PQR file of N, CA, C, O and H, with PARSE charges and radii, in Angstrom:
ATOM      1  N   MET A   1      -4.717 -33.511 -10.538 -0.4000 1.5000
ATOM      2  CA  MET A   1      -4.781 -33.452  -9.094 -0.0000 2.0000
ATOM      3  C   MET A   1      -3.869 -32.346  -8.555  0.5500 1.7000
ATOM      4  O   MET A   1      -4.239 -31.637  -7.618 -0.5500 1.4000
ATOM      5  N   ASP A   2      -2.689 -32.200  -9.140 -0.4000 1.5000
ATOM      6  CA  ASP A   2      -1.758 -31.202  -8.635 -0.0000 2.0000
ATOM      7  C   ASP A   2      -2.293 -29.786  -8.825  0.5500 1.7000
ATOM      8  O   ASP A   2      -2.098 -28.927  -7.965 -0.5500 1.4000
ATOM      9  H   ASP A   2      -2.388 -32.775  -9.901  0.4000 1.0000
ATOM     10  N   MET A   3      -2.970 -29.537  -9.955 -0.4000 1.5000
ATOM     11  CA  MET A   3      -3.485 -28.196 -10.214 -0.0000 2.0000
ATOM     12  C   MET A   3      -4.548 -27.824  -9.185  0.5500 1.7000
ATOM     13  O   MET A   3      -4.609 -26.673  -8.755 -0.5500 1.4000
ATOM     14  H   MET A   3      -3.129 -30.234 -10.654  0.4000 1.0000
ATOM     15  N   ALA A   4      -5.373 -28.765  -8.791 -0.4000 1.5000
ATOM     16  CA  ALA A   4      -6.403 -28.468  -7.802 -0.0000 2.0000
ATOM     17  C   ALA A   4      -5.767 -28.115  -6.464  0.5500 1.7000
ATOM     18  O   ALA A   4      -6.246 -27.224  -5.763 -0.5500 1.4000
ATOM     19  H   ALA A   4      -5.323 -29.701  -9.141  0.4000 1.0000
ATOM     20  N   LYS A   5      -4.711 -28.797  -6.115 -0.4000 1.5000
ATOM     21  CA  LYS A   5      -4.042 -28.498  -4.852 -0.0000 2.0000
ATOM     22  C   LYS A   5      -3.395 -27.117  -4.895  0.5500 1.7000
ATOM     23  O   LYS A   5      -3.454 -26.373  -3.915 -0.5500 1.4000
ATOM     24  H   LYS A   5      -4.322 -29.521  -6.684  0.4000 1.0000
ATOM     25  N   LYS A   6      -2.783 -26.774  -6.015 -0.4000 1.5000
ATOM     26  CA  LYS A   6      -2.115 -25.476  -6.114 -0.0000 2.0000
ATOM     27  C   LYS A   6      -3.124 -24.337  -6.068  0.5500 1.7000
ATOM     28  O   LYS A   6      -2.924 -23.365  -5.340 -0.5500 1.4000
ATOM     29  H   LYS A   6      -2.735 -27.378  -6.811  0.4000 1.0000
ATOM     30  N   SER A   7      -4.215 -24.445  -6.841 -0.4000 1.5000
ATOM     31  CA  SER A   7      -5.182 -23.352  -6.847 -0.0000 2.0000
ATOM     32  C   SER A   7      -5.868 -23.237  -5.496  0.5500 1.7000
ATOM     33  O   SER A   7      -6.190 -22.133  -5.056 -0.5500 1.4000
ATOM     34  H   SER A   7      -4.378 -25.235  -7.432  0.4000 1.0000
ATOM     35  N   GLY A   8      -6.096 -24.373  -4.829 -0.4000 1.5000
ATOM     36  CA  GLY A   8      -6.683 -24.317  -3.495 -0.0000 2.0000
ATOM     37  C   GLY A   8      -5.757 -23.609  -2.522  0.5500 1.7000
ATOM     38  O   GLY A   8      -6.217 -22.862  -1.658 -0.5500 1.4000
ATOM     39  H   GLY A   8      -5.835 -25.270  -5.186  0.4000 1.0000
ATOM     40  N   GLY A   9      -4.468 -23.834  -2.655 -0.4000 1.5000
ATOM     41  CA  GLY A   9      -3.506 -23.166  -1.790 -0.0000 2.0000
ATOM     42  C   GLY A   9      -3.485 -21.674  -2.019  0.5500 1.7000
ATOM     43  O   GLY A   9      -3.347 -20.897  -1.074 -0.5500 1.4000
ATOM     44  H   GLY A   9      -4.095 -24.440  -3.357  0.4000 1.0000
ATOM     45  N   ARG A  10      -3.621 -21.271  -3.255 -0.4000 1.5000
ATOM     46  CA  ARG A  10      -3.647 -19.839  -3.555 -0.0000 2.0000
ATOM     47  C   ARG A  10      -4.880 -19.183  -2.953  0.5500 1.7000
ATOM     48  O   ARG A  10      -4.807 -18.079  -2.413 -0.5500 1.4000
ATOM     49  H   ARG A  10      -3.733 -21.902  -4.023  0.4000 1.0000
ATOM     50  N   LEU A  11      -6.004 -19.866  -3.049 -0.4000 1.5000
ATOM     51  CA  LEU A  11      -7.222 -19.276  -2.503 -0.0000 2.0000
ATOM     52  C   LEU A  11      -7.117 -19.101  -0.991  0.5500 1.7000
ATOM     53  O   LEU A  11      -7.545 -18.083  -0.449 -0.5500 1.4000
ATOM     54  H   LEU A  11      -6.063 -20.763  -3.487  0.4000 1.0000
ATOM     55  N   VAL A  12      -6.559 -20.075  -0.327 -0.4000 1.5000
ATOM     56  CA  VAL A  12      -6.426 -19.975   1.124 -0.0000 2.0000
ATOM     57  C   VAL A  12      -5.458 -18.856   1.481  0.5500 1.7000
ATOM     58  O   VAL A  12      -5.730 -18.072   2.390 -0.5500 1.4000
ATOM     59  H   VAL A  12      -6.211 -20.903  -0.767  0.4000 1.0000
ATOM     60  N   SER A  13      -4.331 -18.771   0.779 -0.4000 1.5000
ATOM     61  CA  SER A  13      -3.350 -17.742   1.114 -0.0000 2.0000
ATOM     62  C   SER A  13      -3.877 -16.351   0.783  0.5500 1.7000
ATOM     63  O   SER A  13      -3.639 -15.409   1.539 -0.5500 1.4000
ATOM     64  H   SER A  13      -4.109 -19.408   0.041  0.4000 1.0000
ATOM     65  N   SER A  14      -4.587 -16.205  -0.330 -0.4000 1.5000
ATOM     66  CA  SER A  14      -5.113 -14.881  -0.662 -0.0000 2.0000
ATOM     67  C   SER A  14      -6.229 -14.493   0.298  0.5500 1.7000
ATOM     68  O   SER A  14      -6.377 -13.316   0.626 -0.5500 1.4000
ATOM     69  H   SER A  14      -4.780 -16.970  -0.944  0.4000 1.0000
ATOM     70  N   ALA A  15      -7.009 -15.456   0.749 -0.4000 1.5000
ATOM     71  CA  ALA A  15      -8.048 -15.139   1.733 -0.0000 2.0000
ATOM     72  C   ALA A  15      -7.407 -14.673   3.035  0.5500 1.7000
ATOM     73  O   ALA A  15      -7.934 -13.783   3.703 -0.5500 1.4000
ATOM     74  H   ALA A  15      -6.889 -16.412   0.482  0.4000 1.0000
ATOM     75  N   GLY A  16      -6.283 -15.263   3.395 -0.4000 1.5000
ATOM     76  CA  GLY A  16      -5.579 -14.819   4.592 -0.0000 2.0000
ATOM     77  C   GLY A  16      -5.071 -13.397   4.451  0.5500 1.7000
ATOM     78  O   GLY A  16      -5.116 -12.625   5.409 -0.5500 1.4000
ATOM     79  H   GLY A  16      -5.854 -15.985   2.852  0.4000 1.0000
ATOM     80  N   LEU A  17      -4.587 -13.040   3.263 -0.4000 1.5000
ATOM     81  CA  LEU A  17      -4.118 -11.671   3.043 -0.0000 2.0000
ATOM     82  C   LEU A  17      -5.269 -10.682   3.105  0.5500 1.7000
ATOM     83  O   LEU A  17      -5.127  -9.589   3.653 -0.5500 1.4000
ATOM     84  H   LEU A  17      -4.551 -13.667   2.485  0.4000 1.0000
ATOM     85  N   VAL A  18      -6.415 -11.065   2.541 -0.4000 1.5000
ATOM     86  CA  VAL A  18      -7.572 -10.173   2.591 -0.0000 2.0000
ATOM     87  C   VAL A  18      -7.980  -9.950   4.039  0.5500 1.7000
ATOM     88  O   VAL A  18      -8.270  -8.822   4.439 -0.5500 1.4000
ATOM     89  H   VAL A  18      -6.530 -11.953   2.096  0.4000 1.0000
ATOM     90  N   ASN A  19      -8.003 -11.014   4.821 -0.4000 1.5000
ATOM     91  CA  ASN A  19      -8.344 -10.851   6.235 -0.0000 2.0000
ATOM     92  C   ASN A  19      -7.306 -10.001   6.948  0.5500 1.7000
ATOM     93  O   ASN A  19      -7.656  -9.210   7.823 -0.5500 1.4000
ATOM     94  H   ASN A  19      -7.768 -11.930   4.496  0.4000 1.0000
ATOM     95  N   TYR A  20      -6.039 -10.148   6.592 -0.4000 1.5000
ATOM     96  CA  TYR A  20      -4.977  -9.370   7.228 -0.0000 2.0000
ATOM     97  C   TYR A  20      -5.121  -7.888   6.904  0.5500 1.7000
ATOM     98  O   TYR A  20      -5.015  -7.045   7.796 -0.5500 1.4000
ATOM     99  H   TYR A  20      -5.755 -10.791   5.880  0.4000 1.0000
ATOM    100  N   TYR A  21      -5.360  -7.566   5.644 -0.4000 1.5000
ATOM    101  CA  TYR A  21      -5.438  -6.166   5.251 -0.0000 2.0000
ATOM    102  C   TYR A  21      -6.769  -5.530   5.618  0.5500 1.7000
ATOM    103  O   TYR A  21      -6.841  -4.310   5.768 -0.5500 1.4000
ATOM    104  H   TYR A  21      -5.446  -8.250   4.920  0.4000 1.0000
ATOM    105  N   ASP A  22      -7.828  -6.325   5.768 -0.4000 1.5000
ATOM    106  CA  ASP A  22      -9.123  -5.767   6.134 -0.0000 2.0000
ATOM    107  C   ASP A  22      -9.268  -5.536   7.629  0.5500 1.7000
ATOM    108  O   ASP A  22     -10.188  -4.838   8.055 -0.5500 1.4000
ATOM    109  H   ASP A  22      -7.770  -7.316   5.647  0.4000 1.0000
ATOM    110  N   SER A  23      -8.392  -6.099   8.423 -0.4000 1.5000
ATOM    111  CA  SER A  23      -8.525  -5.943   9.872 -0.0000 2.0000
ATOM    112  C   SER A  23      -8.197  -4.503  10.253  0.5500 1.7000
ATOM    113  O   SER A  23      -7.211  -3.929   9.792 -0.5500 1.4000
ATOM    114  H   SER A  23      -7.645  -6.666   8.077  0.4000 1.0000
ATOM    115  N   GLU A  24      -9.027  -3.950  11.084 -0.4000 1.5000
ATOM    116  CA  GLU A  24      -8.833  -2.579  11.546 -0.0000 2.0000
ATOM    117  C   GLU A  24      -8.179  -2.615  12.917  0.5500 1.7000
ATOM    118  O   GLU A  24      -8.698  -3.247  13.838 -0.5500 1.4000
ATOM    119  H   GLU A  24      -9.829  -4.416  11.458  0.4000 1.0000
ATOM    120  N   ASP A  25      -7.069  -1.958  13.056 -0.4000 1.5000
ATOM    121  CA  ASP A  25      -6.385  -1.883  14.338 -0.0000 2.0000
ATOM    122  C   ASP A  25      -6.444  -0.443  14.815  0.5500 1.7000
ATOM    123  O   ASP A  25      -5.984   0.464  14.121 -0.5500 1.4000
ATOM    124  H   ASP A  25      -6.648  -1.446  12.308  0.4000 1.0000
ATOM    125  N   ARG A  26      -6.997  -0.232  15.973 -0.4000 1.5000
ATOM    126  CA  ARG A  26      -7.147   1.140  16.476 -0.0000 2.0000
ATOM    127  C   ARG A  26      -5.799   1.759  16.836  0.5500 1.7000
ATOM    128  O   ARG A  26      -5.667   2.983  16.868 -0.5500 1.4000
ATOM    129  H   ARG A  26      -7.371  -0.968  16.537  0.4000 1.0000
ATOM    130  N   ARG A  27      -4.805   0.928  17.105 -0.4000 1.5000
ATOM    131  CA  ARG A  27      -3.480   1.451  17.449 -0.0000 2.0000
ATOM    132  C   ARG A  27      -2.666   1.794  16.208  0.5500 1.7000
ATOM    133  O   ARG A  27      -1.631   2.450  16.320 -0.5500 1.4000
ATOM    134  H   ARG A  27      -4.912  -0.066  17.079  0.4000 1.0000
ATOM    135  N   ALA A  28      -3.103   1.373  15.043 -0.4000 1.5000
ATOM    136  CA  ALA A  28      -2.343   1.603  13.815 -0.0000 2.0000
ATOM    137  C   ALA A  28      -2.406   3.081  13.423  0.5500 1.7000
ATOM    138  O   ALA A  28      -3.341   3.795  13.786 -0.5500 1.4000
ATOM    139  H   ALA A  28      -3.944   0.840  14.952  0.4000 1.0000
ATOM    140  N   VAL A  29      -1.409   3.517  12.688 -0.4000 1.5000
ATOM    141  CA  VAL A  29      -1.372   4.889  12.197 -0.0000 2.0000
ATOM    142  C   VAL A  29      -2.265   4.968  10.966  0.5500 1.7000
ATOM    143  O   VAL A  29      -2.074   4.224  10.004 -0.5500 1.4000
ATOM    144  H   VAL A  29      -0.649   2.937  12.393  0.4000 1.0000
ATOM    145  N   HIS A  30      -3.232   5.866  10.999 -0.4000 1.5000
ATOM    146  CA  HIS A  30      -4.142   6.049   9.869 -0.0000 2.0000
ATOM    147  C   HIS A  30      -3.774   7.343   9.162  0.5500 1.7000
ATOM    148  O   HIS A  30      -3.749   8.411   9.774 -0.5500 1.4000
ATOM    149  H   HIS A  30      -3.387   6.471  11.780  0.4000 1.0000
ATOM    150  N   ILE A  31      -3.489   7.239   7.865 -0.4000 1.5000
ATOM    151  CA  ILE A  31      -3.083   8.394   7.070 -0.0000 2.0000
ATOM    152  C   ILE A  31      -4.110   8.589   5.964  0.5500 1.7000
ATOM    153  O   ILE A  31      -4.457   7.648   5.251 -0.5500 1.4000
ATOM    154  H   ILE A  31      -3.509   6.371   7.368  0.4000 1.0000
ATOM    155  N   ASN A  32      -4.583   9.800   5.832 -0.4000 1.5000
ATOM    156  CA  ASN A  32      -5.536  10.133   4.784 -0.0000 2.0000
ATOM    157  C   ASN A  32      -4.816  10.092   3.433  0.5500 1.7000
ATOM    158  O   ASN A  32      -3.742  10.680   3.302 -0.5500 1.4000
ATOM    159  H   ASN A  32      -4.301  10.565   6.412  0.4000 1.0000
ATOM    160  N   PRO A  33      -5.375   9.417   2.429 -0.5600 1.5000
ATOM    161  CA  PRO A  33      -4.714   9.345   1.118  0.2800 2.0000
ATOM    162  C   PRO A  33      -4.480  10.717   0.483  0.5500 1.7000
ATOM    163  O   PRO A  33      -3.515  10.894  -0.261 -0.5500 1.4000
ATOM    164  N   VAL A  34      -5.340  11.676   0.766 -0.4000 1.5000
ATOM    165  CA  VAL A  34      -5.160  13.028   0.218 -0.0000 2.0000
ATOM    166  C   VAL A  34      -3.891  13.652   0.785  0.5500 1.7000
ATOM    167  O   VAL A  34      -3.174  14.355   0.073 -0.5500 1.4000
ATOM    168  H   VAL A  34      -6.124  11.532   1.371  0.4000 1.0000
ATOM    169  N   HIS A  35      -3.610  13.400   2.056 -0.4000 1.5000
ATOM    170  CA  HIS A  35      -2.389  13.939   2.659 -0.0000 2.0000
ATOM    171  C   HIS A  35      -1.146  13.315   2.033  0.5500 1.7000
ATOM    172  O   HIS A  35      -0.141  13.997   1.833 -0.5500 1.4000
ATOM    173  H   HIS A  35      -4.193  12.829   2.634  0.4000 1.0000
ATOM    174  N   VAL A  36      -1.212  12.029   1.725 -0.4000 1.5000
ATOM    175  CA  VAL A  36      -0.068  11.360   1.096 -0.0000 2.0000
ATOM    176  C   VAL A  36       0.216  11.978  -0.268  0.5500 1.7000
ATOM    177  O   VAL A  36       1.371  12.234  -0.606 -0.5500 1.4000
ATOM    178  H   VAL A  36      -2.029  11.476   1.888  0.4000 1.0000
ATOM    179  N   ILE A  37      -0.825  12.216  -1.048 -0.4000 1.5000
ATOM    180  CA  ILE A  37      -0.649  12.817  -2.378 -0.0000 2.0000
ATOM    181  C   ILE A  37      -0.119  14.242  -2.244  0.5500 1.7000
ATOM    182  O   ILE A  37       0.777  14.639  -2.989 -0.5500 1.4000
ATOM    183  H   ILE A  37      -1.764  12.008  -0.774  0.4000 1.0000
ATOM    184  N   ALA A  38      -0.660  15.011  -1.307 -0.4000 1.5000
ATOM    185  CA  ALA A  38      -0.217  16.397  -1.131 -0.0000 2.0000
ATOM    186  C   ALA A  38       1.247  16.458  -0.708  0.5500 1.7000
ATOM    187  O   ALA A  38       2.003  17.289  -1.212 -0.5500 1.4000
ATOM    188  H   ALA A  38      -1.388  14.689  -0.702  0.4000 1.0000
ATOM    189  N   ILE A  39       1.650  15.597   0.202 -0.4000 1.5000
ATOM    190  CA  ILE A  39       3.049  15.582   0.643 -0.0000 2.0000
ATOM    191  C   ILE A  39       3.963  15.152  -0.498  0.5500 1.7000
ATOM    192  O   ILE A  39       5.058  15.692  -0.654 -0.5500 1.4000
ATOM    193  H   ILE A  39       1.036  14.922   0.612  0.4000 1.0000
ATOM    194  N   SER A  40       3.519  14.181  -1.297 -0.4000 1.5000
ATOM    195  CA  SER A  40       4.326  13.725  -2.437 -0.0000 2.0000
ATOM    196  C   SER A  40       4.515  14.840  -3.456  0.5500 1.7000
ATOM    197  O   SER A  40       5.614  15.026  -3.980 -0.5500 1.4000
ATOM    198  H   SER A  40       2.630  13.742  -1.171  0.4000 1.0000
ATOM    199  N   VAL A  41       3.456  15.577  -3.737 -0.4000 1.5000
ATOM    200  CA  VAL A  41       3.554  16.691  -4.687 -0.0000 2.0000
ATOM    201  C   VAL A  41       4.472  17.773  -4.128  0.5500 1.7000
ATOM    202  O   VAL A  41       5.283  18.334  -4.865 -0.5500 1.4000
ATOM    203  H   VAL A  41       2.563  15.426  -3.312  0.4000 1.0000
ATOM    204  N   ALA A  42       4.356  18.071  -2.842 -0.4000 1.5000
ATOM    205  CA  ALA A  42       5.208  19.097  -2.233 -0.0000 2.0000
ATOM    206  C   ALA A  42       6.675  18.693  -2.292  0.5500 1.7000
ATOM    207  O   ALA A  42       7.533  19.526  -2.583 -0.5500 1.4000
ATOM    208  H   ALA A  42       3.697  17.615  -2.243  0.4000 1.0000
ATOM    209  N   ILE A  43       6.972  17.434  -2.021 -0.4000 1.5000
ATOM    210  CA  ILE A  43       8.361  16.970  -2.103 -0.0000 2.0000
ATOM    211  C   ILE A  43       8.854  17.027  -3.544  0.5500 1.7000
ATOM    212  O   ILE A  43      10.000  17.401  -3.790 -0.5500 1.4000
ATOM    213  H   ILE A  43       6.275  16.758  -1.784  0.4000 1.0000
ATOM    214  N   GLY A  44       8.003  16.662  -4.493 -0.4000 1.5000
ATOM    215  CA  GLY A  44       8.386  16.724  -5.902 -0.0000 2.0000
ATOM    216  C   GLY A  44       8.690  18.141  -6.348  0.5500 1.7000
ATOM    217  O   GLY A  44       9.669  18.373  -7.057 -0.5500 1.4000
ATOM    218  H   GLY A  44       7.072  16.358  -4.292  0.4000 1.0000
ATOM    219  N   VAL A  45       7.861  19.090  -5.940 -0.4000 1.5000
ATOM    220  CA  VAL A  45       8.090  20.498  -6.292 -0.0000 2.0000
ATOM    221  C   VAL A  45       9.371  21.003  -5.634  0.5500 1.7000
ATOM    222  O   VAL A  45      10.140  21.738  -6.254 -0.5500 1.4000
ATOM    223  H   VAL A  45       7.065  18.902  -5.364  0.4000 1.0000
ATOM    224  N   PHE A  46       9.601  20.612  -4.390 -0.4000 1.5000
ATOM    225  CA  PHE A  46      10.816  21.020  -3.682 -0.0000 2.0000
ATOM    226  C   PHE A  46      12.060  20.504  -4.396  0.5500 1.7000
ATOM    227  O   PHE A  46      13.026  21.246  -4.572 -0.5500 1.4000
ATOM    228  H   PHE A  46       8.976  20.015  -3.887  0.4000 1.0000
ATOM    229  N   ILE A  47      12.045  19.244  -4.806 -0.4000 1.5000
ATOM    230  CA  ILE A  47      13.192  18.668  -5.528 -0.0000 2.0000
ATOM    231  C   ILE A  47      13.358  19.337  -6.886  0.5500 1.7000
ATOM    232  O   ILE A  47      14.483  19.596  -7.314 -0.5500 1.4000
ATOM    233  H   ILE A  47      11.260  18.641  -4.663  0.4000 1.0000
ATOM    234  N   PHE A  48      12.252  19.619  -7.568 -0.4000 1.5000
ATOM    235  CA  PHE A  48      12.325  20.307  -8.859 -0.0000 2.0000
ATOM    236  C   PHE A  48      12.958  21.689  -8.697  0.5500 1.7000
ATOM    237  O   PHE A  48      13.793  22.090  -9.507 -0.5500 1.4000
ATOM    238  H   PHE A  48      11.338  19.409  -7.220  0.4000 1.0000
ATOM    239  N   LEU A  49      12.560  22.412  -7.656 -0.4000 1.5000
ATOM    240  CA  LEU A  49      13.132  23.741  -7.426 -0.0000 2.0000
ATOM    241  C   LEU A  49      14.614  23.654  -7.078  0.5500 1.7000
ATOM    242  O   LEU A  49      15.406  24.476  -7.539 -0.5500 1.4000
ATOM    243  H   LEU A  49      11.881  22.086  -6.998  0.4000 1.0000
ATOM    244  N   LEU A  50      14.993  22.674  -6.277 -0.4000 1.5000
ATOM    245  CA  LEU A  50      16.413  22.515  -5.963 -0.0000 2.0000
ATOM    246  C   LEU A  50      17.225  22.216  -7.220  0.5500 1.7000
ATOM    247  O   LEU A  50      18.322  22.748  -7.389 -0.5500 1.4000
ATOM    248  H   LEU A  50      14.350  22.006  -5.903  0.4000 1.0000
ATOM    249  N   ASN A  51      16.698  21.376  -8.094 -0.4000 1.5000
ATOM    250  CA  ASN A  51      17.415  21.046  -9.328 -0.0000 2.0000
ATOM    251  C   ASN A  51      17.501  22.245 -10.265  0.5500 1.7000
ATOM    252  O   ASN A  51      18.495  22.401 -10.974 -0.5500 1.4000
ATOM    253  H   ASN A  51      15.807  20.944  -7.956  0.4000 1.0000
ATOM    254  N   SER A  52      16.491  23.079 -10.279 -0.4000 1.5000
ATOM    255  CA  SER A  52      16.518  24.214 -11.201 -0.0000 2.0000
ATOM    256  C   SER A  52      17.441  25.328 -10.704  0.5500 1.7000
ATOM    257  O   SER A  52      17.966  26.089 -11.517 -0.5500 1.4000
ATOM    258  H   SER A  52      15.683  22.952  -9.703  0.4000 1.0000
ATOM    259  N   PHE A  53      17.649  25.443  -9.401 -0.4000 1.5000
ATOM    260  CA  PHE A  53      18.510  26.495  -8.869 -0.0000 2.0000
ATOM    261  C   PHE A  53      19.975  26.089  -8.800  0.5500 1.7000
ATOM    262  O   PHE A  53      20.848  26.957  -8.783 -0.5500 1.4000
ATOM    263  H   PHE A  53      17.222  24.825  -8.740  0.4000 1.0000
ATOM    264  N   TYR A  54      20.267  24.798  -8.760 -0.4000 1.5000
ATOM    265  CA  TYR A  54      21.661  24.364  -8.614 -0.0000 2.0000
ATOM    266  C   TYR A  54      22.145  23.645  -9.810  0.5500 1.7000
ATOM    267  O   TYR A  54      23.297  23.215  -9.847 -0.5500 1.4000
ATOM    268  H   TYR A  54      19.558  24.093  -8.774  0.4000 1.0000
TER
END
């Protein structure tokens, strides 16, 4: 009986998270994943250059 209650609780909580993350908010900041990768690479190259010069 306890296992059924626990797994049922997980399903309800995970369904709530899916609904939370799937909701689209027009006021939210939308960032293109390509821009995130490009900025990360640029920061990595910048740090690499700083380490190589100093």
